[in-house]
All heavy atoms as an XYZ file, in Angstrom:
961
protein
N      36.414     -8.726     12.665
C      35.424     -8.651     13.695
C      36.055     -7.984     14.901
O      37.143     -8.348     15.326
C      34.951    -10.056     14.030
C      33.964    -10.064     15.162
S      33.319    -11.715     15.475
C      32.432    -11.976     13.970
N      35.390     -7.010     15.517
C      35.987     -6.340     16.658
C      36.131     -7.285     17.851
O      35.298     -8.139     18.085
C      34.992     -5.228     16.995
C      33.991     -5.212     15.940
C      34.117     -6.456     15.133
N      37.189     -7.121     18.575
C      37.380     -7.835     19.824
C      37.562     -6.792     20.895
O      38.381     -5.896     20.754
C      38.617     -8.751     19.758
O      38.403     -9.716     18.730
C      38.847     -9.460     21.070
N      36.799     -6.886     21.967
C      36.887     -5.919     23.051
C      37.575     -6.572     24.234
O      37.352     -7.734     24.527
C      35.485     -5.451     23.452
N      38.417     -5.827     24.902
C      39.082     -6.304     26.096
C      38.885     -5.267     27.181
O      39.068     -4.081     26.937
C      40.585     -6.518     25.846
O      40.736     -7.452     24.786
C      41.282     -7.043     27.082
N      38.490     -5.710     28.346
C      38.315     -4.804     29.473
C      39.092     -5.364     30.654
O      39.128     -6.571     30.853
C      36.834     -4.676     29.826
N      39.737     -4.526     31.415
C      40.446     -4.944     32.616
C      39.977     -4.091     33.784
O      39.777     -2.892     33.635
C      41.953     -4.789     32.444
O      42.414     -5.665     31.457
N      39.813     -4.718     34.924
C      39.326     -4.027     36.104
C      40.154     -4.449     37.309
O      40.586     -5.583     37.406
C      37.867     -4.393     36.402
C      36.923     -4.100     35.282
C      36.601     -5.079     34.355
C      36.363     -2.854     35.146
C      35.737     -4.815     33.317
C      35.495     -2.583     34.115
C      35.174     -3.559     33.196
N      40.356     -3.563     38.234
C      40.909     -3.912     39.532
C      39.872     -3.489     40.552
O      39.532     -2.315     40.659
C      42.251     -3.194     39.798
O      43.169     -3.578     38.783
C      42.797     -3.569     41.163
N      39.356     -4.456     41.281
C      38.333     -4.196     42.278
C      38.978     -4.113     43.654
O      39.969     -4.794     43.921
C      37.286     -5.302     42.251
C      36.557     -5.481     40.913
C      35.611     -6.671     40.984
C      35.794     -4.229     40.546
N      38.432     -3.305     44.549
C      39.001     -3.213     45.896
C      38.800     -4.532     46.649
O      37.980     -5.358     46.249
C      38.183     -2.080     46.528
C      36.938     -2.016     45.739
C      37.275     -2.472     44.355
N      39.558     -4.727     47.713
C      39.379     -5.942     48.508
C      37.928     -6.100     48.948
O      37.215     -5.128     49.187
C      40.300     -5.715     49.703
C      41.314     -4.739     49.217
C      40.590     -3.855     48.228
N      37.477     -7.345     49.045
C      36.097     -7.616     49.451
C      36.078     -8.272     50.816
O      37.122     -8.586     51.393
C      35.432     -8.541     48.430
O      36.054     -9.814     48.481
N      34.879     -8.524     51.343
C      34.731     -9.167     52.651
C      35.325    -10.571     52.641
O      35.880    -11.035     53.630
C      33.263     -9.208     53.050
N      35.234    -11.270     51.499
C      35.765    -12.629     51.422
C      37.284    -12.647     51.272
O      37.925    -13.637     51.570
C      35.103    -13.400     50.280
O      35.409    -12.770     49.055
N      37.868    -11.574     50.797
C      39.321    -11.483     50.646
C      39.738    -10.049     50.948
O      39.973     -9.257     50.056
C      39.725    -11.872     49.227
O      41.108    -11.724     49.060
N      39.796     -9.711     52.257
C      40.017     -8.312     52.633
C      41.398     -7.756     52.305
O      41.575     -6.553     52.272
C      39.780     -8.304     54.140
C      39.987     -9.709     54.566
C      39.644    -10.578     53.393
N      42.385     -8.603     51.992
C      43.730     -8.073     51.755
C      44.145     -8.081     50.294
O      45.048     -7.351     49.915
C      44.775     -8.871     52.560
O      44.689    -10.236     52.176
C      44.536     -8.723     54.047
N      43.511     -8.936     49.480
C      43.923     -9.040     48.085
C      42.863     -8.453     47.161
O      41.713     -8.876     47.194
C      44.155    -10.506     47.705
C      45.273    -11.220     48.458
C      45.284    -12.693     48.088
C      46.613    -10.581     48.156
N      43.245     -7.477     46.328
C      42.265     -6.976     45.350
C      42.019     -8.035     44.266
O      42.888     -8.851     43.971
C      42.934     -5.740     44.771
C      44.387     -5.958     44.990
C      44.532     -6.807     46.237
N      40.835     -8.029     43.745
C      40.484     -8.939     42.656
C      40.875     -8.253     41.359
O      40.416     -7.157     41.048
C      38.982     -9.229     42.680
C      38.429    -10.077     41.550
C      39.078    -11.457     41.558
C      36.930    -10.195     41.661
N      41.743     -8.883     40.590
C      42.191     -8.337     39.307
C      41.895     -9.369     38.236
O      42.246    -10.535     38.393
C      43.700     -8.053     39.337
O      43.969     -7.156     40.397
C      44.162     -7.439     38.032
N      41.226     -8.960     37.189
C      40.934     -9.898     36.115
C      40.782     -9.156     34.801
O      40.613     -7.944     34.779
C      39.672    -10.718     36.409
C      38.404     -9.900     36.480
C      37.599     -9.732     35.361
C      38.018     -9.294     37.663
C      36.441     -8.991     35.418
C      36.845     -8.554     37.728
C      36.063     -8.400     36.614
N      40.864     -9.893     33.707
C      40.631     -9.350     32.377
C      39.482    -10.108     31.749
O      39.194    -11.251     32.116
N      38.818     -9.488     30.832
C      37.678    -10.094     30.167
C      37.807     -9.818     28.675
O      38.015     -8.681     28.271
C      36.369     -9.497     30.708
C      35.073     -9.900     30.042
C      34.815    -11.384     30.259
C      33.933     -9.096     30.610
N      37.707    -10.866     27.886
C      37.764    -10.702     26.442
C      36.581    -11.421     25.826
O      36.264    -12.549     26.215
C      39.060    -11.278     25.882
C      39.201    -11.049     24.397
C      40.568    -11.440     23.867
O      41.555    -11.327     24.597
O      40.620    -11.858     22.704
N      35.899    -10.775     24.901
C      34.789    -11.415     24.217
C      34.763    -10.958     22.773
O      35.245     -9.890     22.434
C      33.451    -11.131     24.916
C      33.139     -9.662     25.087
C      32.348     -8.996     24.175
C      33.623     -8.967     26.185
C      32.055     -7.659     24.335
C      33.333     -7.620     26.357
C      32.552     -6.970     25.434
N      34.221    -11.804     21.931
C      34.130    -11.492     20.513
C      32.672    -11.621     20.114
O      31.985    -12.556     20.522
C      34.987    -12.462     19.703
C      35.065    -12.083     18.251
C      36.120    -12.884     17.510
O      37.173    -13.174     18.084
O      35.857    -13.218     16.346
N      32.194    -10.669     19.325
C      30.797    -10.679     18.909
C      30.634     -9.844     17.642
O      31.560     -9.185     17.209
C      29.917    -10.141     20.036
C      30.259     -8.732     20.423
N      31.310     -8.425     21.234
C      29.703     -7.559     20.063
C      31.377     -7.106     21.383
N      30.423     -6.563     20.677
N      29.466     -9.880     17.119
C      29.121     -9.040     15.970
C      28.393     -7.820     16.499
O      27.426     -7.936     17.248
C      28.237     -9.811     14.970
C      29.036    -10.983     14.390
C      27.732     -8.879     13.870
C      28.216    -11.905     13.527
N      28.864     -6.666     16.134
C      28.271     -5.413     16.575
C      27.451     -4.826     15.426
O      27.988     -4.511     14.372
C      29.368     -4.423     16.993
C      28.919     -3.015     17.357
C      28.054     -3.047     18.614
C      30.123     -2.115     17.562
N      26.171     -4.719     15.636
C      25.287     -4.071     14.660
C      24.795     -2.777     15.302
O      24.372     -2.786     16.463
C      24.120     -4.983     14.314
N      24.864     -1.689     14.578
C      24.473     -0.411     15.163
C      23.910      0.516     14.095
O      24.159      0.356     12.902
C      25.664      0.255     15.869
C      26.892      0.387     15.014
C      27.070      1.471     14.175
C      27.872     -0.581     15.065
C      28.199      1.588     13.390
C      29.019     -0.475     14.286
C      29.176      0.615     13.447
N      23.148      1.491     14.537
C      22.582      2.515     13.665
C      23.665      3.542     13.359
O      24.524      3.829     14.200
C      21.396      3.182     14.374
C      20.597      4.044     13.464
N      20.893      5.372     13.264
C      19.531      3.775     12.696
C      20.033      5.888     12.413
N      19.193      4.935     12.042
N      23.639      4.100     12.183
C      24.670      5.063     11.787
C      24.726      6.279     12.706
O      25.769      6.924     12.804
C      24.478      5.502     10.341
O      23.213      6.100     10.168
N      23.652      6.592     13.406
C      23.671      7.735     14.322
C      24.668      7.525     15.464
O      25.180      8.490     16.025
C      22.272      8.000     14.894
O      21.837      6.890     15.664
N      24.966      6.267     15.802
C      25.968      5.996     16.830
C      27.385      6.180     16.289
O      28.321      6.409     17.052
C      25.813      4.574     17.370
C      24.533      4.272     18.128
C      24.478      2.804     18.514
C      24.416      5.156     19.358
N      27.545      6.090     14.992
C      28.855      6.223     14.357
C      29.236      7.699     14.164
O      30.407      8.059     14.321
C      28.830      5.498     13.006
C      30.088      5.440     12.178
C      31.210      4.759     12.945
C      29.818      4.699     10.873
N      28.276      8.534     13.866
C      28.546      9.935     13.524
C      29.375     10.709     14.554
O      30.288     11.444     14.159
C      27.232     10.668     13.251
C      26.503     10.241     11.974
C      25.143     10.906     11.892
C      27.341     10.543     10.748
N      29.131     10.568     15.865
C      29.942     11.338     16.819
C      31.432     10.984     16.811
O      32.254     11.740     17.316
C      29.332     10.983     18.178
C      27.987     10.449     17.888
C      28.065      9.829     16.532
N      31.787      9.863     16.217
C      33.173      9.417     16.212
C      33.873      9.678     14.877
O      34.977      9.183     14.660
C      33.227      7.931     16.560
C      32.609      7.640     17.882
N      33.194      8.008     19.076
C      31.421      7.082     18.207
C      32.413      7.656     20.075
N      31.337      7.102     19.572
N      33.233     10.457     14.020
C      33.795     10.757     12.699
C      34.136     12.232     12.587
O      33.434     13.083     13.128
C      32.787     10.395     11.604
C      32.386      8.933     11.519
C      31.309      8.750     10.465
C      33.586      8.056     11.222
N      35.199     12.556     11.850
C      35.495     13.966     11.604
C      34.365     14.623     10.797
O      33.669     13.949     10.026
C      36.778     13.914     10.755
C      37.356     12.561     10.967
C      36.196     11.660     11.264
N      34.195     15.906     10.992
C      33.172     16.649     10.254
C      33.374     16.451      8.758
O      34.505     16.431      8.265
C      33.244     18.130     10.609
N      32.284     16.256      8.045
C      32.330     16.110      6.600
C      32.534     14.687      6.107
O      32.553     14.444      4.906
N      32.691     13.734      7.016
C      32.869     12.339      6.610
C      31.542     11.772      6.134
O      30.528     11.901      6.805
C      33.370     11.474      7.779
O      34.611     11.997      8.230
C      33.545     10.025      7.364
N      31.557     11.158      4.964
C      30.361     10.485      4.452
C      30.441      9.009      4.833
O      31.517      8.420      4.889
C      30.277     10.623      2.939
N      29.274      8.432      5.100
C      29.163      7.001      5.370
C      28.596      6.363      4.103
O      27.498      6.703      3.671
C      28.237      6.722      6.562
C      28.782      7.395      7.824
C      28.060      5.223      6.765
C      27.825      7.330      9.013
N      29.362      5.462      3.511
C      28.919      4.790      2.285
C      28.340      3.436      2.691
O      29.070      2.536      3.114
C      30.081      4.623      1.291
C      30.655      6.000      0.961
C      29.617      3.895      0.043
C      31.921      5.949      0.149
N      27.027      3.313      2.584
C      26.350      2.113      3.069
C      26.226      1.017      2.018
O      26.027     -0.135      2.362
C      24.968      2.475      3.612
C      25.048      3.367      4.842
C      23.686      3.622      5.426
C      23.800      4.457      6.686
N      22.501      4.667      7.318
N      26.325      1.359      0.766
C      26.180      0.367     -0.303
C      27.522      0.222     -1.015
O      27.857      1.013     -1.886
C      25.073      0.770     -1.267
C      23.757      0.959     -0.588
N      22.999     -0.100     -0.144
C      23.088      2.073     -0.227
C      21.907      0.350      0.444
N      21.936      1.671      0.409
N      28.276     -0.799     -0.617
C      29.596     -1.047     -1.176
C      29.523     -2.140     -2.233
O      28.750     -3.086     -2.095
C      30.563     -1.482     -0.072
C      30.765     -0.497      1.076
C      31.583     -1.139      2.187
C      31.441      0.767      0.574
N      30.340     -2.012     -3.257
C      30.416     -3.074     -4.262
C      31.107     -4.286     -3.638
O      31.852     -4.146     -2.660
C      31.222     -2.620     -5.491
O      32.576     -2.401     -5.079
C      30.640     -1.355     -6.110
N      30.871     -5.468     -4.170
C      31.554     -6.655     -3.626
C      33.077     -6.528     -3.613
O      33.727     -6.946     -2.660
C      31.091     -7.779     -4.553
C      29.747     -7.326     -5.044
C      29.888     -5.828     -5.198
N      33.652     -5.928     -4.640
C      35.113     -5.795     -4.674
C      35.613     -4.821     -3.595
O      36.663     -5.037     -2.997
C      35.588     -5.355     -6.056
O      35.065     -4.092     -6.383
N      34.843     -3.769     -3.321
C      35.230     -2.835     -2.264
C      35.085     -3.505     -0.906
O      35.946     -3.364     -0.046
C      34.386     -1.551     -2.329
O      34.593     -0.928     -3.596
C      34.776     -0.579     -1.232
N      34.010     -4.256     -0.700
C      33.851     -5.003      0.556
C      35.048     -5.902      0.805
O      35.569     -5.964      1.910
C      32.582     -5.859      0.531
C      31.332     -5.095      0.749
C      30.159     -6.059      0.927
N      28.923     -5.329      0.959
C      28.471     -4.680      2.022
N      29.147     -4.692      3.135
N      27.336     -4.021      1.974
N      35.494     -6.581     -0.221
C      36.640     -7.473     -0.093
C      37.901     -6.686      0.259
O      38.678     -7.088      1.126
C      36.840     -8.249     -1.394
C      37.959     -9.277     -1.411
C      37.680    -10.376     -0.400
C      38.105     -9.861     -2.800
N      38.092     -5.541     -0.359
C      39.290     -4.735     -0.129
C      39.344     -4.150      1.279
O      40.428     -3.938      1.824
C      39.360     -3.606     -1.155
N      38.194     -3.880      1.888
C      38.166     -3.236      3.199
C      38.358     -4.207      4.359
O      38.505     -3.783      5.500
C      36.840     -2.488      3.401
C      36.570     -1.328      2.453
C      35.270     -0.644      2.825
C      37.716     -0.347      2.434
N      38.365     -5.481      4.088
C      38.515     -6.461      5.169
C      39.887     -6.357      5.810
O      40.895     -6.362      5.131
C      38.340     -7.877      4.635
C      36.966     -8.142      4.172
C      36.914     -9.577      3.754
N      36.038     -9.697      2.622
C      35.421    -10.811      2.304
N      35.617    -11.892      2.997
N      34.623    -10.862      1.276
N      39.882     -6.317      7.126
C      41.130     -6.304      7.881
C      41.318     -7.682      8.495
O      41.180     -7.858      9.695
C      41.073     -5.273      8.987
C      41.013     -3.862      8.497
C      41.056     -2.913      9.654
O      42.076     -2.737     10.294
N      39.919     -2.308      9.931
N      41.593     -8.640      7.670
C      41.720     -9.992      8.183
C      42.613    -10.818      7.270
O      42.899    -10.426      6.147
C      40.325    -10.639      8.327
O      40.453    -11.873      9.004
C      39.655    -10.836      6.992
N      43.019    -11.929      7.763
C      43.857    -12.828      6.973
C      42.983    -13.690      6.071
O      41.784    -13.836      6.305
C      44.675    -13.739      7.896
O      43.766    -14.525      8.665
C      45.570    -12.929      8.824
N      43.584    -14.275      5.077
C      42.816    -15.093      4.144
C      42.189    -16.305      4.830
O      41.122    -16.758      4.431
C      43.702    -15.538      2.981
O      44.803    -16.264      3.467
N      42.807    -16.840      5.883
C      42.236    -17.973      6.621
C      40.867    -17.607      7.204
O      39.928    -18.368      7.152
C      43.192    -18.403      7.741
C      42.687    -19.553      8.576
C      42.640    -20.858      7.787
O      43.279    -20.992      6.754
N      41.892    -21.815      8.283
N      40.762    -16.402      7.752
C      39.507    -15.949      8.355
C      38.435    -15.723      7.286
O      37.258    -15.900      7.540
C      39.752    -14.661      9.145
C      38.578    -14.229      9.977
C      38.231    -14.925     11.132
C      37.821    -13.129      9.621
C      37.162    -14.529     11.904
C      36.746    -12.723     10.393
C      36.422    -13.431     11.537
O      35.354    -13.035     12.296
N      38.846    -15.362      6.078
C      37.890    -15.109      5.005
C      37.106    -16.366      4.637
O      36.001    -16.288      4.116
C      38.592    -14.568      3.761
C      39.244    -13.204      3.906
C      39.927    -12.821      2.612
C      38.255    -12.151      4.325
N      37.671    -17.522      4.901
C      36.973    -18.768      4.591
C      35.727    -18.942      5.438
O      34.743    -19.527      5.004
C      37.912    -19.967      4.793
C      39.144    -19.981      3.887
C      40.068    -21.134      4.281
C      38.750    -20.076      2.424
N      35.741    -18.423      6.675
C      34.590    -18.577      7.561
C      33.697    -17.343      7.601
O      32.541    -17.440      7.969
C      35.052    -18.904      8.993
O      35.889    -17.847      9.460
C      35.794    -20.217      9.031
N      34.221    -16.192      7.256
C      33.454    -14.940      7.242
C      33.602    -14.297      5.871
O      34.400    -13.390      5.676
C      33.960    -13.981      8.307
C      33.813    -14.480      9.700
C      32.436    -14.134     10.186
N      32.341    -14.548     11.586
C      31.215    -14.819     12.157
N      30.088    -14.713     11.494
N      31.170    -15.194     13.411
N      32.829    -14.743      4.888
C      33.066    -14.289      3.516
C      32.625    -12.862      3.205
O      32.841    -12.387      2.116
C      32.260    -15.291      2.691
C      31.184    -15.749      3.601
C      31.784    -15.733      4.985
N      32.015    -12.149      4.145
C      31.517    -10.817      3.825
C      31.909     -9.805      4.889
O      31.782    -10.059      6.081
C      29.995    -10.867      3.718
C      29.422     -9.550      3.300
C      27.950     -9.658      2.969
N      27.474     -8.337      2.656
C      26.296     -7.876      2.996
N      25.451     -8.647      3.628
N      25.945     -6.660      2.689
N      32.378     -8.651      4.455
C      32.648     -7.538      5.356
C      31.330     -6.805      5.537
O      30.735     -6.326      4.587
C      33.701     -6.609      4.730
C      33.965     -5.370      5.527
C      34.800     -5.420      6.627
C      33.375     -4.167      5.191
C      35.048     -4.286      7.375
C      33.617     -3.031      5.929
C      34.458     -3.097      7.025
O      34.698     -1.968      7.762
N      30.843     -6.736      6.757
C      29.506     -6.194      6.998
C      29.488     -4.733      7.409
O      28.496     -4.260      7.929
C      28.801     -7.032      8.070
C      28.417     -8.377      7.530
O      27.931     -8.482      6.413
N      28.648     -9.410      8.293
N      30.588     -4.026      7.235
C      30.627     -2.633      7.632
C      30.286     -1.688      6.496
O      29.953     -2.095      5.383
N      30.404     -0.425      6.799
C      30.207      0.626      5.818
C      31.565      1.240      5.481
O      32.522      1.080      6.213
C      29.291      1.709      6.372
C      27.912      1.231      6.691
C      27.154      0.396      5.928
C      27.131      1.562      7.835
N      25.940      0.183      6.536
C      25.890      0.893      7.710
C      27.334      2.354      8.950
C      24.887      1.002      8.644
C      26.330      2.462      9.886
C      25.115      1.792      9.733
N      31.615      1.968      4.397
C      32.824      2.688      4.034
C      32.772      4.102      4.591
O      31.702      4.699      4.703
N      33.929      4.637      4.950
C      34.034      5.992      5.488
C      34.983      6.791      4.598
O      35.975      6.254      4.109
C      34.572      5.954      6.925
C      33.780      5.072      7.889
C      34.487      4.990      9.235
C      32.356      5.577      8.048
N      34.675      8.071      4.397
C      35.446      8.873      3.447
C      36.482      9.787      4.083
O      37.023     10.652      3.412
C      34.505      9.719      2.566
O      33.763     10.603      3.416
C      33.577      8.851      1.739
N      36.793      9.609      5.357
C      37.814     10.449      5.999
C      39.062      9.638      6.294
O      39.007      8.427      6.504
C      37.265     11.030      7.309
O      36.942      9.975      8.198
N      40.194     10.324      6.311
C      41.460      9.675      6.672
C      41.483      9.440      8.181
O      40.697     10.018      8.930
C      42.634     10.565      6.256
N      42.377      8.570      8.618
C      42.528      8.290     10.043
C      43.989      8.065     10.376
O      44.769      7.653      9.522
C      41.706      7.051     10.461
O      41.854      6.848     11.865
C      42.150      5.797      9.731
N      44.342      8.341     11.607
C      45.691      8.059     12.099
C      45.735      6.754     12.869
O      46.799      6.334     13.322
C      46.175      9.188     13.022
C      46.387     10.491     12.272
O      46.708     10.430     11.074
O      46.228     11.554     12.884
N      44.590      6.108     13.049
C      44.540      4.874     13.825
C      45.260      3.760     13.065
O      44.970      3.500     11.904
C      43.078      4.489     14.088
C      42.915      3.409     15.121
C      42.982      3.725     16.470
C      42.717      2.087     14.759
C      42.828      2.747     17.432
C      42.567      1.103     15.714
C      42.618      1.435     17.051
O      42.477      0.465     17.998
N      46.213      3.078     13.707
C      46.984      2.056     12.994
C      46.181      0.779     12.750
O      45.225      0.484     13.448
C      48.151      1.783     13.938
C      47.630      2.127     15.281
C      46.641      3.240     15.078
N      46.592      0.040     11.751
C      45.992     -1.247     11.423
C      47.052     -2.324     11.600
O      48.239     -2.067     11.405
C      45.513     -1.239      9.967
O      45.231     -2.551      9.529
N      46.632     -3.551     11.922
C      47.609     -4.643     11.976
C      48.294     -4.873     10.619
O      49.344     -5.491     10.552
C      46.771     -5.860     12.354
C      45.501     -5.338     12.889
C      45.309     -3.975     12.309
N      47.698     -4.351      9.554
C      48.259     -4.526      8.219
C      49.180     -3.381      7.823
O      49.623     -3.306      6.690
C      47.136     -4.690      7.197
C      46.365     -5.962      7.405
C      45.180     -5.955      8.101
C      46.862     -7.168      6.952
C      44.476     -7.132      8.317
C      46.176     -8.353      7.163
C      44.979     -8.329      7.853
N      49.460     -2.488      8.741
C      50.388     -1.395      8.480
C      49.830     -0.081      8.978
O      48.618      0.100      9.056
N      50.714      0.864      9.323
C      50.266      2.115      9.931
C      49.392      2.979      9.030
O      48.577      3.748      9.511
C      51.568      2.823     10.287
C      52.603      2.186      9.429
C      52.148      0.786      9.179
N      49.521      2.835      7.711
C      48.742      3.680      6.813
C      47.764      2.866      5.967
O      47.279      3.332      4.944
C      49.700      4.475      5.907
C      49.064      5.750      5.404
O      48.308      6.383      6.165
O      49.312      6.114      4.243
N      47.453      1.660      6.405
C      46.597      0.757      5.630
C      45.223      1.359      5.347
O      44.728      1.302      4.226
C      46.459     -0.575      6.357
C      45.738     -1.612      5.565
C      46.262     -2.427      4.613
C      44.355     -1.946      5.649
N      45.293     -3.249      4.098
C      44.117     -2.971      4.720
C      43.301     -1.473      6.420
C      42.864     -3.538      4.538
C      42.056     -2.036      6.249
C      41.845     -3.054      5.303
N      44.588      1.955      6.358
C      43.251      2.539      6.174
C      43.268      3.622      5.096
O      42.386      3.679      4.244
C      42.736      3.161      7.479
C      42.488      2.185      8.570
N      41.468      1.270      8.529
C      43.116      1.970      9.743
C      41.472      0.546      9.623
N      42.479      0.944     10.383
N      44.276      4.467      5.159
C      44.340      5.573      4.211
C      44.695      5.106      2.796
O      44.283      5.719      1.819
C      45.306      6.635      4.714
C      44.804      7.256      6.011
O      43.605      7.354      6.241
N      45.723      7.632      6.872
N      45.419      4.008      2.679
C      45.676      3.436      1.351
C      44.372      2.918      0.751
O      44.127      3.084     -0.446
C      46.708      2.316      1.451
C      48.107      2.827      1.683
C      49.098      1.687      1.803
C      50.470      2.225      2.155
N      51.428      1.157      2.419
N      43.526      2.291      1.586
C      42.207      1.849      1.108
C      41.390      3.049      0.645
O      40.740      3.004     -0.396
C      41.454      1.108      2.208
S      42.069     -0.547      2.527
N      41.431      4.121      1.434
C      40.691      5.341      1.097
C      41.158      5.880     -0.256
O      40.342      6.228     -1.115
C      40.894      6.387      2.195
C      40.270      7.752      1.987
C      38.752      7.659      1.893
C      40.665      8.679      3.141
N      42.460      5.898     -0.460
C      43.021      6.405     -1.712
C      42.661      5.516     -2.905
O      42.290      5.999     -3.964
C      44.542      6.501     -1.573
C      45.241      7.138     -2.748
C      46.734      7.227     -2.496
O      47.123      7.796     -1.457
O      47.497      6.721     -3.341
N      42.739      4.204     -2.713
C      42.503      3.267     -3.812
C      41.027      3.010     -4.104
O      40.656      2.742     -5.243
C      43.190      1.937     -3.513
C      44.698      2.032     -3.515
C      45.365      0.741     -3.061
O      44.689     -0.309     -3.029
O      46.568      0.786     -2.740
N      40.161      3.085     -3.089
C      38.761      2.689     -3.255
C      37.759      3.797     -2.956
O      36.552      3.577     -3.045
C      38.456      1.474     -2.367
C      39.363      0.323     -2.652
N      39.207     -0.496     -3.735
C      40.466     -0.127     -1.995
C      40.154     -1.406     -3.740
N      40.942     -1.203     -2.700
N      38.243      4.944     -2.541
C      37.343      6.058     -2.249
C      36.708      5.985     -0.877
O      35.908      6.836     -0.513
N      37.056      4.956     -0.110
C      36.568      4.840      1.259
C      37.472      3.879      2.011
O      38.283      3.181      1.410
C      35.119      4.368      1.308
S      34.840      2.724      0.625
N      37.338      3.885      3.306
C      38.086      2.964      4.156
C      37.110      2.255      5.088
O      35.974      2.677      5.264
C      39.133      3.711      4.978
C      38.501      4.716      5.959
C      39.532      5.261      6.926
N      38.974      6.274      7.803
C      38.351      6.029      8.949
N      38.179      4.799      9.365
N      37.872      7.016      9.685
N      37.559      1.191      5.695
C      36.753      0.499      6.697
C      36.915      1.178      8.046
O      37.596      2.190      8.185
N      36.291      0.590      9.059
C      36.403      1.152     10.401
C      37.836      1.069     10.907
O      38.537      0.105     10.642
C      35.525      0.388     11.388
C      34.070      0.315     11.021
C      33.396     -0.888     11.073
C      33.373      1.448     10.634
C      32.055     -0.973     10.743
C      32.045      1.375     10.287
C      31.385      0.166     10.348
O      30.068      0.084     10.017
N      38.236      2.068     11.659
C      39.509      2.030     12.380
C      39.140      1.780     13.843
O      38.877      0.660     14.229
C      40.270      3.324     12.169
N      39.038      2.842     14.626
C      38.650      2.681     16.028
C      37.202      3.079     16.294
O      36.744      3.044     17.435
C      39.580      3.487     16.925
C      39.519      4.981     16.654
O      39.113      5.371     15.542
O      39.906      5.751     17.538
N      36.457      3.419     15.262
C      35.091      3.924     15.458
C      34.180      2.906     16.153
O      33.451      3.249     17.090
C      34.479      4.345     14.119
C      35.172      5.523     13.460
C      36.374      5.149     12.617
O      36.629      3.944     12.421
O      37.068      6.072     12.142
N      34.205      1.657     15.701
C      33.338      0.643     16.316
C      33.724      0.403     17.776
O      32.851      0.202     18.629
C      33.392     -0.654     15.526
N      35.019      0.454     18.081
C      35.449      0.292     19.471
C      34.983      1.459     20.333
O      34.624      1.281     21.504
C      36.969      0.155     19.541
C      37.534     -1.123     18.939
C      39.057     -1.079     18.945
C      37.032     -2.346     19.672
N      34.965      2.660     19.764
C      34.458      3.811     20.510
C      32.962      3.684     20.773
O      32.481      4.070     21.845
C      34.758      5.113     19.765
C      36.205      5.514     19.906
O      36.744      5.498     20.993
N      36.836      5.857     18.801
N      32.215      3.137     19.822
C      30.788      2.891     20.041
C      30.613      1.886     21.175
O      29.794      2.068     22.073
C      30.110      2.402     18.746
C      30.061      3.532     17.720
C      28.703      1.872     19.028
C      29.657      3.098     16.329
N      31.396      0.810     21.145
C      31.369     -0.196     22.215
C      31.643      0.446     23.566
O      30.957      0.178     24.547
C      32.419     -1.275     21.970
C      32.096     -2.180     20.847
C      31.289     -3.381     21.295
O      30.944     -3.499     22.480
O      31.019     -4.214     20.429
N      32.675      1.269     23.627
C      33.021      1.933     24.886
C      31.857      2.781     25.387
O      31.509      2.749     26.574
C      34.260      2.806     24.697
C      34.704      3.477     26.004
C      35.635      4.636     25.764
N      34.943      5.606     24.923
C      35.555      6.393     24.050
N      36.837      6.328     23.875
N      34.862      7.257     23.332
N      31.238      3.533     24.500
C      30.098      4.367     24.888
C      28.966      3.522     25.466
O      28.370      3.866     26.487
C      29.580      5.170     23.691
C      30.566      6.230     23.220
O      31.564      6.495     23.906
O      30.322      6.768     22.118
N      28.659      2.415     24.803
C      27.568      1.540     25.249
C      27.896      0.915     26.598
O      27.081      0.920     27.524
C      27.264      0.463     24.194
C      26.666      1.111     22.942
C      26.333     -0.613     24.756
C      26.598      0.195     21.733
N      29.102      0.370     26.725
C      29.496     -0.265     27.982
C      29.568      0.731     29.124
O      29.199      0.423     30.252
C      30.824     -0.993     27.815
C      30.779     -2.228     26.924
C      32.188     -2.741     26.656
C      29.903     -3.310     27.525
N      30.032      1.929     28.851
C      30.102      2.954     29.881
C      28.705      3.308     30.383
O      28.472      3.420     31.586
C      30.810      4.222     29.355
O      32.117      3.856     28.923
C      30.899      5.286     30.408
N      27.752      3.451     29.468
C      26.364      3.744     29.884
C      25.781      2.593     30.697
O      25.057      2.806     31.659
C      25.490      3.997     28.655
C      25.623      5.395     28.096
C      24.491      5.721     27.140
N      24.355      4.759     26.077
C      24.898      4.851     24.864
N      25.635      5.879     24.565
N      24.701      3.922     23.958
N      26.071      1.344     30.292
C      25.533      0.180     30.979
C      26.132      0.018     32.376
O      25.495     -0.520     33.272
C      25.779     -1.101     30.175
C      25.061     -1.128     28.837
C      23.553     -1.066     28.984
O      22.985     -1.721     29.844
N      22.906     -0.270     28.167
N      27.369      0.463     32.551
C      28.056      0.277     33.834
C      27.839      1.440     34.794
O      28.183      1.348     35.963
C      29.548      0.075     33.604
S      29.907     -1.463     32.728
N      27.304      2.532     34.320
C      27.077      3.694     35.211
C      25.893      3.480     36.132
O      24.997      2.784     35.935
C      26.849      4.962     34.386
C      28.160      5.500     33.816
O      29.223      5.068     34.295
O      28.102      6.319     32.890
């Protein structure tokens, strides 16, 4: 499940004119989106595989077995392009999935969609 972290430094305010307010914000949620939001973040020619077999869904999960007990299904799509984005399971984990299963799970694509949405909301 994606986790987003944002950090901001705000200028001093009327209530605290000398100290800037600095804080971090972390939240976890389920991100559901239309494939049209994913396309701008994919290399040309990448196919989105929306119907994955149960065994492929299991293989694409980027999580520990403890987490699988509470979230038994990977709800993403498969992507057919290689990526340089590292995984906590190893620097070439995504591409090994691509080689073994014909597709890989998300790398940084969902985070880029989040950034786009948050940037529009904050403008």
